[in-house]
C-alpha positions in Angstrom: 0.0 0.0 0.0 1.3 3.4 -1.0 0.2 6.3 1.1 1.2 9.9 1.7 -0.1 12.6 3.9 0.8 16.3 3.8 -0.6 18.5 6.5 0.1 22.2 6.8 3.3 24.0 7.1 5.0 25.6 10.1 7.3 27.8 8.0 5.0 29.0 5.3 6.5 26.8 2.7 4.4 24.1 1.1 5.4 20.5 1.6 8.1 21.1 4.2 8.0 19.8 7.7 9.1 21.9 10.6 10.7 21.2 13.9 7.5 20.0 15.5 7.4 17.1 13.0 10.6 15.7 14.5 8.9 15.5 17.9 6.1 13.4 16.5 3.6 16.2 16.4 1.9 16.8 13.1 2.6 20.2 11.5 -1.1 21.1 11.7 -3.7 20.3 14.3 -6.6 18.1 13.3 -9.1 20.9 13.9 -7.4 23.1 11.4 -8.2 20.8 8.5 -11.1 18.7 9.8 -13.5 18.5 6.8 -12.9 16.2 3.9 -14.1 18.6 1.1 -13.2 16.7 -2.1 -12.1 13.3 -3.3 -10.9 12.4 -6.7 -9.4 9.5 -8.7 -6.8 9.9 -11.4 -7.3 7.8 -14.5 -5.0 6.0 -17.0 -2.4 5.1 -14.4 -1.7 8.8 -13.6 -0.5 9.9 -10.1 0.4 13.2 -8.5 3.0 13.8 -5.9 2.1 15.2 -2.4 3.9 18.5 -2.8 2.3 19.3 -6.2 -1.1 18.2 -4.9 -0.8 20.3 -1.7 0.4 23.4 -3.7 -2.6 23.0 -6.0 -5.1 22.6 -3.0 -3.6 25.6 -1.1 -4.3 27.8 -4.2 -7.7 26.3 -4.9 -8.9 26.5 -1.3 -7.3 29.8 -0.6 -6.0 28.7 2.7 -2.7 27.3 4.0 -4.7 25.4 6.7 -5.4 22.4 4.6 -4.3 18.8 4.1 -4.1 16.2 1.3 -4.0 12.4 1.6 -3.6 9.6 -0.9 -5.5 6.5 0.2 -5.3 3.0 -1.3 -8.7 1.3 -1.2 -8.5 -2.5 -1.6 -9.9 -3.5 -4.9 -10.7 0.0 -5.9 -7.4 1.7 -6.5 -6.2 5.1 -5.2 -8.3 8.0 -4.0 -6.9 11.4 -3.3 -8.7 13.3 -0.4 -8.5 17.1 0.2 -9.1 18.5 3.6 -9.7 22.1 4.8 -11.4 23.9 7.7 -15.1 23.6 8.2 -15.5 27.3 7.6 -13.9 27.2 4.2 -14.7 30.5 2.6 -16.0 29.3 -0.8 -16.3 25.5 -1.2 -17.7 25.7 -4.7 -15.0 28.0 -5.9 -12.4 25.8 -4.3 -13.8 22.8 -6.1 -13.9 24.7 -9.5 -10.3 25.9 -9.0 -9.1 22.4 -8.1 -10.8 21.0 -11.2 -9.1 23.7 -13.3 -5.7 22.9 -11.6 -6.0 19.2 -12.4 -7.2 19.8 -16.0 -4.6 22.4 -16.8 -1.9 20.0 -15.4 -3.1 17.4 -17.9 -4.8 15.0 -15.5 -7.8 12.9 -16.3 -9.9 12.4 -13.2 -13.3 11.9 -11.6 -14.2 14.0 -8.6 -16.8 13.8 -5.8 -17.6 16.2 -3.1 -18.1 15.2 0.5 -17.8 18.4 2.6 -20.6 20.7 3.9 
């Protein structure tokens, strides 16, 4: 099973872990990115790295308080999950911007929404 998780940034740079990561504490508290807003699957054997995905989601969601996760589902392949605070300013705009990011990056995907 291949799995990655990128949560927050303590130094303002995406995809970089700060000193608290070394102590076993995640770079972002659970409450900061508690809602799973979007999920998507890439088609045709495509994949996306955690840093690139996080950068795209930060721009799309318009917040640095977000997280991404790649989950392997037995018999169903890989699902990418995008998390952000419950009070995300504009969920619909974030979804549309994430779709645009994926399409302009050349990905073929299916996407579902889960968040409020």
